[in-house]
Structure formats: C-alpha cells, structure tokens
Short mmCIF file of the C-alpha atoms (twelve columns), coordinates in Angstrom:
data_MODEL
# 
_entry.id   MODEL 
# 
loop_
_atom_site.group_PDB 
_atom_site.id 
_atom_site.type_symbol 
_atom_site.label_atom_id 
_atom_site.label_alt_id 
_atom_site.label_comp_id 
_atom_site.label_asym_id 
_atom_site.label_seq_id 
_atom_site.Cartn_x 
_atom_site.Cartn_y 
_atom_site.Cartn_z 
_atom_site.pdbx_PDB_model_num 
ATOM 1   C CA . MET A 1   -6.546  -1.344  28.006  1 
ATOM 2   C CA . LYS A 2   -3.715  -0.057  27.115  1 
ATOM 3   C CA . ARG A 3   -2.136  3.373   25.941  1 
ATOM 4   C CA . ILE A 4   -0.275  3.801   23.406  1 
ATOM 5   C CA . ASP A 5   2.084   6.788   23.402  1 
ATOM 6   C CA . PRO A 6   1.568   9.330   20.551  1 
ATOM 7   C CA . ARG A 7   4.720   9.349   19.559  1 
ATOM 8   C CA . GLN A 8   4.770   5.723   19.292  1 
ATOM 9   C CA . LEU A 9   1.734   5.759   16.770  1 
ATOM 10  C CA . ILE A 10  3.502   8.274   14.362  1 
ATOM 11  C CA . SER A 11  5.653   5.281   14.217  1 
ATOM 12  C CA . LYS A 12  3.962   3.038   13.852  1 
ATOM 13  C CA . GLN A 13  2.370   4.712   10.960  1 
ATOM 14  C CA . LYS A 14  5.313   5.940   9.085   1 
ATOM 15  C CA . LEU A 15  6.901   2.022   9.457   1 
ATOM 16  C CA . HIS A 16  2.808   0.840   8.003   1 
ATOM 17  C CA . GLU A 17  3.602   3.695   5.248   1 
ATOM 18  C CA . ALA A 18  7.675   2.709   4.485   1 
ATOM 19  C CA . TYR A 19  6.883   -1.481  4.258   1 
ATOM 20  C CA . LEU A 20  4.076   -0.924  2.061   1 
ATOM 21  C CA . THR A 21  5.855   1.748   -0.008  1 
ATOM 22  C CA . MET A 22  8.952   -0.617  -0.835  1 
ATOM 23  C CA . GLN A 23  6.856   -3.983  -1.149  1 
ATOM 24  C CA . LEU A 24  5.271   -1.818  -4.641  1 
ATOM 25  C CA . LYS A 25  8.585   -0.617  -5.722  1 
ATOM 26  C CA . GLY A 26  9.295   -4.047  -6.175  1 
ATOM 27  C CA . GLN A 27  11.301  -4.035  -2.595  1 
ATOM 28  C CA . GLU A 28  10.543  -8.007  -1.371  1 
ATOM 29  C CA . GLN A 29  14.018  -7.875  0.587   1 
ATOM 30  C CA . PHE A 30  15.260  -5.778  2.120   1 
ATOM 31  C CA . THR A 31  16.949  -5.408  5.606   1 
ATOM 32  C CA . ILE A 32  15.456  -3.531  8.915   1 
ATOM 33  C CA . GLN A 33  18.173  -0.791  8.354   1 
ATOM 34  C CA . GLU A 34  16.354  0.058   5.513   1 
ATOM 35  C CA . LEU A 35  13.253  0.308   6.220   1 
ATOM 36  C CA . CYS A 36  13.506  2.642   9.050   1 
ATOM 37  C CA . ASP A 37  15.970  4.463   7.182   1 
ATOM 38  C CA . THR A 38  12.951  4.417   4.911   1 
ATOM 39  C CA . ALA A 39  10.393  5.513   7.880   1 
ATOM 40  C CA . GLU A 40  12.733  7.777   9.920   1 
ATOM 41  C CA . VAL A 41  12.495  6.254   12.533  1 
ATOM 42  C CA . THR A 42  15.715  4.542   14.860  1 
ATOM 43  C CA . ARG A 43  16.127  0.737   15.091  1 
ATOM 44  C CA . PRO A 44  15.780  0.945   18.106  1 
ATOM 45  C CA . THR A 45  11.938  2.497   17.498  1 
ATOM 46  C CA . PHE A 46  11.370  -0.265  15.040  1 
ATOM 47  C CA . TYR A 47  12.338  -2.129  18.067  1 
ATOM 48  C CA . LYS A 48  9.512   -0.853  20.735  1 
ATOM 49  C CA . LEU A 49  6.796   -2.065  18.042  1 
ATOM 50  C CA . TYR A 50  8.048   -4.898  16.285  1 
ATOM 51  C CA . LYS A 51  10.082  -7.536  16.448  1 
ATOM 52  C CA . ASP A 52  10.248  -8.180  12.902  1 
ATOM 53  C CA . THR A 53  8.847   -7.320  9.851   1 
ATOM 54  C CA . GLN A 54  6.622   -10.430 9.890   1 
ATOM 55  C CA . VAL A 55  5.252   -8.766  12.675  1 
ATOM 56  C CA . LEU A 56  4.758   -5.154  11.598  1 
ATOM 57  C CA . ARG A 57  3.496   -6.909  8.218   1 
ATOM 58  C CA . PHE A 58  0.755   -8.827  10.222  1 
ATOM 59  C CA . ASP A 59  -0.251  -5.333  12.384  1 
ATOM 60  C CA . ILE A 60  -0.915  -4.012  8.788   1 
ATOM 61  C CA . HIS A 61  -3.746  -5.930  8.208   1 
ATOM 62  C CA . GLU A 62  -5.318  -6.238  11.543  1 
ATOM 63  C CA . SER A 63  -4.580  -1.910  11.239  1 
ATOM 64  C CA . VAL A 64  -7.054  -1.898  7.979   1 
ATOM 65  C CA . LEU A 65  -9.108  -4.544  8.485   1 
ATOM 66  C CA . ALA A 66  -10.676 -2.877  11.270  1 
ATOM 67  C CA . LYS A 67  -10.658 -0.327  9.314   1 
ATOM 68  C CA . LEU A 68  -12.742 -2.657  7.313   1 
ATOM 69  C CA . LYS A 69  -14.694 -3.798  9.171   1 
ATOM 70  C CA . ALA A 70  -16.318 -0.185  10.894  1 
ATOM 71  C CA . ALA A 71  -16.811 1.444   7.207   1 
ATOM 72  C CA . LEU A 72  -18.953 -1.949  6.463   1 
ATOM 73  C CA . THR A 73  -20.611 -1.952  9.324   1 
ATOM 74  C CA . ILE A 74  -24.509 -1.949  8.477   1 
ATOM 75  C CA . LYS A 75  -25.824 1.873   10.573  1 
ATOM 76  C CA . ASN A 76  -28.436 2.184   9.681   1 
ATOM 77  C CA . PRO A 77  -30.662 -1.177  9.725   1 
ATOM 78  C CA . LYS A 78  -33.703 -1.186  6.616   1 
ATOM 79  C CA . PRO A 79  -35.708 -3.581  5.391   1 
ATOM 80  C CA . LEU A 80  -35.158 -3.356  1.460   1 
ATOM 81  C CA . SER A 81  -39.031 -2.818  0.855   1 
ATOM 82  C CA . GLU A 82  -37.793 0.428   3.391   1 
ATOM 83  C CA . MET A 83  -35.040 2.286   1.838   1 
ATOM 84  C CA . PRO A 84  -35.155 4.374   -0.823  1 
ATOM 85  C CA . LYS A 85  -33.243 3.323   -3.678  1 
ATOM 86  C CA . THR A 86  -30.935 6.520   -3.007  1 
ATOM 87  C CA . GLU A 87  -29.700 4.525   0.355   1 
ATOM 88  C CA . MET A 88  -28.248 1.333   -0.965  1 
ATOM 89  C CA . PRO A 89  -24.639 2.585   -1.968  1 
ATOM 90  C CA . GLU A 90  -24.263 4.148   0.797   1 
ATOM 91  C CA . ASN A 91  -22.304 1.586   2.613   1 
ATOM 92  C CA . LEU A 92  -20.738 -0.205  -0.505  1 
ATOM 93  C CA . THR A 93  -19.351 3.878   -1.116  1 
ATOM 94  C CA . LEU A 94  -18.455 3.635   2.513   1 
ATOM 95  C CA . LEU A 95  -16.129 0.237   1.543   1 
ATOM 96  C CA . PHE A 96  -14.336 2.083   -2.171  1 
ATOM 97  C CA . GLU A 97  -13.551 5.197   -0.241  1 
ATOM 98  C CA . HIS A 98  -11.945 2.700   2.535   1 
ATOM 99  C CA . ILE A 99  -9.977  0.985   -0.308  1 
ATOM 100 C CA . LEU A 100 -9.171  4.272   -1.837  1 
ATOM 101 C CA . ALA A 101 -7.721  5.057   1.776   1 
ATOM 102 C CA . GLU A 102 -5.698  2.585   2.187   1 
ATOM 103 C CA . HIS A 103 -5.059  1.553   -1.724  1 
ATOM 104 C CA . THR A 104 -1.104  1.810   -0.655  1 
ATOM 105 C CA . ALA A 105 -2.733  -1.622  1.492   1 
ATOM 106 C CA . TYR A 106 -5.013  -2.686  -1.251  1 
ATOM 107 C CA . GLU A 107 -2.575  -2.319  -3.953  1 
ATOM 108 C CA . ALA A 108 0.531   -4.590  -1.492  1 
ATOM 109 C CA . PHE A 109 -1.715  -7.039  -0.666  1 
ATOM 110 C CA . PHE A 110 -4.473  -7.097  -3.495  1 
ATOM 111 C CA . VAL A 111 -2.504  -7.024  -6.622  1 
ATOM 112 C CA . HIS A 112 1.884   -6.693  -6.108  1 
ATOM 113 C CA . GLN A 113 2.250   -9.242  -3.896  1 
ATOM 114 C CA . PRO A 114 -1.648  -11.436 -2.917  1 
ATOM 115 C CA . ASP A 115 -0.950  -12.082 0.737   1 
ATOM 116 C CA . ALA A 116 -3.372  -14.103 1.195   1 
ATOM 117 C CA . ILE A 117 -3.941  -14.036 4.891   1 
ATOM 118 C CA . PHE A 118 -4.989  -10.560 3.767   1 
ATOM 119 C CA . ILE A 119 -7.189  -12.114 1.838   1 
ATOM 120 C CA . ASN A 120 -8.836  -13.768 3.328   1 
ATOM 121 C CA . GLY A 121 -9.515  -11.842 6.051   1 
ATOM 122 C CA . VAL A 122 -11.204 -8.969  3.783   1 
ATOM 123 C CA . LYS A 123 -13.706 -12.501 2.459   1 
ATOM 124 C CA . GLU A 124 -14.982 -12.858 6.336   1 
ATOM 125 C CA . VAL A 125 -15.215 -8.877  6.883   1 
ATOM 126 C CA . MET A 126 -17.594 -9.170  3.074   1 
ATOM 127 C CA . LYS A 127 -19.206 -12.269 4.461   1 
ATOM 128 C CA . GLN A 128 -20.390 -10.481 6.953   1 
ATOM 129 C CA . TYR A 129 -21.081 -7.608  5.298   1 
ATOM 130 C CA . VAL A 130 -23.319 -9.558  2.990   1 
ATOM 131 C CA . THR A 131 -24.973 -11.544 5.232   1 
ATOM 132 C CA . ASP A 132 -26.183 -9.011  7.869   1 
ATOM 133 C CA . GLY A 133 -27.668 -6.829  4.437   1 
ATOM 134 C CA . ILE A 134 -29.406 -10.790 3.448   1 
ATOM 135 C CA . TYR A 135 -30.576 -10.230 7.435   1 
ATOM 136 C CA . TYR A 136 -31.857 -6.563  7.448   1 
ATOM 137 C CA . SER A 137 -33.678 -6.908  4.299   1 
ATOM 138 C CA . GLN A 138 -35.212 -9.286  5.643   1 
ATOM 139 C CA . SER A 139 -35.649 -11.601 2.534   1 
ATOM 140 C CA . GLN A 140 -37.801 -14.196 3.010   1 
ATOM 141 C CA . ASP A 141 -36.213 -17.882 2.966   1 
ATOM 142 C CA . ARG A 142 -38.982 -18.786 1.384   1 
ATOM 143 C CA . MET A 143 -38.675 -16.383 -1.751  1 
ATOM 144 C CA . LEU A 144 -34.519 -16.832 -2.749  1 
ATOM 145 C CA . ARG A 145 -34.262 -18.776 -5.510  1 
ATOM 146 C CA . VAL A 146 -31.205 -20.554 -4.175  1 
ATOM 147 C CA . LYS A 147 -29.191 -21.473 -0.634  1 
ATOM 148 C CA . ILE A 148 -28.496 -19.218 1.550   1 
ATOM 149 C CA . ASP A 149 -24.634 -19.801 1.448   1 
ATOM 150 C CA . LEU A 150 -24.510 -20.303 -1.691  1 
ATOM 151 C CA . ILE A 151 -25.428 -16.329 -2.504  1 
ATOM 152 C CA . ILE A 152 -23.620 -14.996 -0.166  1 
ATOM 153 C CA . ALA A 153 -20.938 -16.967 -0.734  1 
ATOM 154 C CA . TYR A 154 -21.592 -15.792 -4.306  1 
ATOM 155 C CA . VAL A 155 -22.464 -11.623 -3.009  1 
ATOM 156 C CA . THR A 156 -18.682 -11.929 -1.324  1 
ATOM 157 C CA . GLY A 157 -16.407 -14.069 -4.196  1 
ATOM 158 C CA . ALA A 158 -17.980 -11.113 -6.702  1 
ATOM 159 C CA . TYR A 159 -17.174 -8.308  -3.983  1 
ATOM 160 C CA . ILE A 160 -13.700 -9.175  -3.312  1 
ATOM 161 C CA . GLU A 161 -13.502 -9.785  -7.937  1 
ATOM 162 C CA . SER A 162 -14.601 -6.525  -8.044  1 
ATOM 163 C CA . ILE A 163 -12.267 -4.801  -6.069  1 
ATOM 164 C CA . VAL A 164 -9.230  -6.153  -7.554  1 
ATOM 165 C CA . TYR A 165 -11.127 -5.183  -11.348 1 
ATOM 166 C CA . TRP A 166 -11.152 -1.224  -9.205  1 
ATOM 167 C CA . ILE A 167 -7.777  -1.089  -8.273  1 
ATOM 168 C CA . LYS A 168 -6.302  -2.791  -11.260 1 
ATOM 169 C CA . GLU A 169 -8.252  -0.318  -13.478 1 
ATOM 170 C CA . ARG A 170 -6.630  2.409   -11.267 1 
ATOM 171 C CA . TYR A 171 -9.987  3.706   -9.469  1 
ATOM 172 C CA . GLU A 172 -11.162 5.210   -13.217 1 
ATOM 173 C CA . THR A 173 -15.029 4.590   -11.614 1 
ATOM 174 C CA . SER A 174 -15.688 6.667   -8.654  1 
ATOM 175 C CA . PRO A 175 -16.843 4.609   -6.170  1 
ATOM 176 C CA . LYS A 176 -19.983 5.760   -5.477  1 
ATOM 177 C CA . GLU A 177 -20.833 4.538   -9.284  1 
ATOM 178 C CA . MET A 178 -19.024 1.356   -7.896  1 
ATOM 179 C CA . ALA A 179 -21.588 0.797   -5.237  1 
ATOM 180 C CA . SER A 180 -24.556 1.885   -7.047  1 
ATOM 181 C CA . THR A 181 -23.195 -0.520  -10.346 1 
ATOM 182 C CA . LEU A 182 -22.723 -3.801  -7.576  1 
ATOM 183 C CA . ILE A 183 -25.602 -2.842  -5.683  1 
ATOM 184 C CA . GLU A 184 -27.867 -2.705  -8.942  1 
ATOM 185 C CA . ILE A 185 -26.411 -6.313  -10.601 1 
ATOM 186 C CA . SER A 186 -27.107 -7.587  -7.044  1 
ATOM 187 C CA . LEU A 187 -30.527 -6.526  -6.879  1 
ATOM 188 C CA . TYR A 188 -31.088 -7.050  -10.909 1 
ATOM 189 C CA . GLY A 189 -28.260 -8.415  -12.398 1 
ATOM 190 C CA . PRO A 190 -26.313 -7.468  -14.977 1 
ATOM 191 C CA . TYR A 191 -28.773 -7.247  -18.443 1 
ATOM 192 C CA . VAL A 192 -30.563 -4.040  -19.070 1 
ATOM 193 C CA . GLU A 193 -34.131 -4.942  -19.120 1 
ATOM 194 C CA . GLN A 194 -36.539 -6.021  -22.351 1 
ATOM 195 C CA . PRO A 195 -38.962 -4.236  -23.100 1 
ATOM 196 C CA . SER A 196 -42.245 -7.468  -23.187 1 
ATOM 197 C CA . VAL A 197 -43.852 -7.018  -27.176 1 
# 
C-alpha cells in the first residue's frame, strides 16, 4: 500500500473540513480557489490530491464511512442471554460518539443537503451491524415472529431516522442515553409495561 506523506494527510483533513463548512454555510457552488482559500492550502496541493470537488466529496464519504464501520464492529460478541444489561448499549454508544465526532459530515450529508450516496453507505454499514447483532445474539429463527430480513430492514431504518432526529435536536440527548433508549425500544418496544391486574 502506498504511504501517504503526513503533510498530504493534513492537507486532506483541511480540505475535508473546509468543504463541509462551506456546505453548511449554504455555499453549495464554490470555486476550487475559494475552497483552497478556506482550507488554507494551495491549488497545486488540491490537484495533487483530487481531480475535482466531486472526487473530494467521495473521499469524505469513504473516510467517514470507514470510521463508522470501525465504530460499529462488534468487538466482544456474545449471546444475548449472556450479556449483562449494562453492556448492551456499548456498541451503539460508539455509533453516536462517532456521529458527534464527525457531526459536520452528518449535518451536511444527512440534514442540510441530503446525499443519497452517503446515506445509502451509512445504511449498508448499519444493516451489517444489525445483521451481525442478530447473529451474535443467537436469536433462534423459530422464536422470531416475522422474517429476519424484515427485522433487519425495520431496525436499520429506525436507526437511520434516529440519527436524523438526534442531529435535528442538536445532540441534546447524550450518546449513551440515545444508545440505551434504542436498545430498550428494539428489545421491549416503546410502551411502558403495564402491571397485570
């Protein structure tokens, strides 16, 4: 694998941040020179790294999605029956911490100017996470009330909409609270259990 010059990595980061900042400020159309001025890098540096702003945009997608995938990799898989309740939200907490760390990308591509390619990339990573979670929890197919593919689609969609909700509420709920709430809803539904009469 080709080693990247550390100075190029810094320039890439500056260009990523400048691109996202300009998007969030409503500057959907801008020149490469304007982008370079905002990022404080030279035009030749930009062209060493990217052919155009579309390639830069896709590089931001790839970078954020790689971090999302790393955050959602289940590192200590175990059956649901062996998992203490306090451990259940751990991986999902990492999801919300990741979104907070990369908030400019999610605000730009999820809310400000929804980007179907990026959103679909997030969906694919989330779908794999949900699929792995069901597999590792060792849920028996015979115990499921509906098809497993429908469960995966339903939970993935719920998580995606929860991300949008969280961004729009300006991250008022902590990552841990968001994760715990979604786990509760996934396992027990949204209703408070009524005492039996």
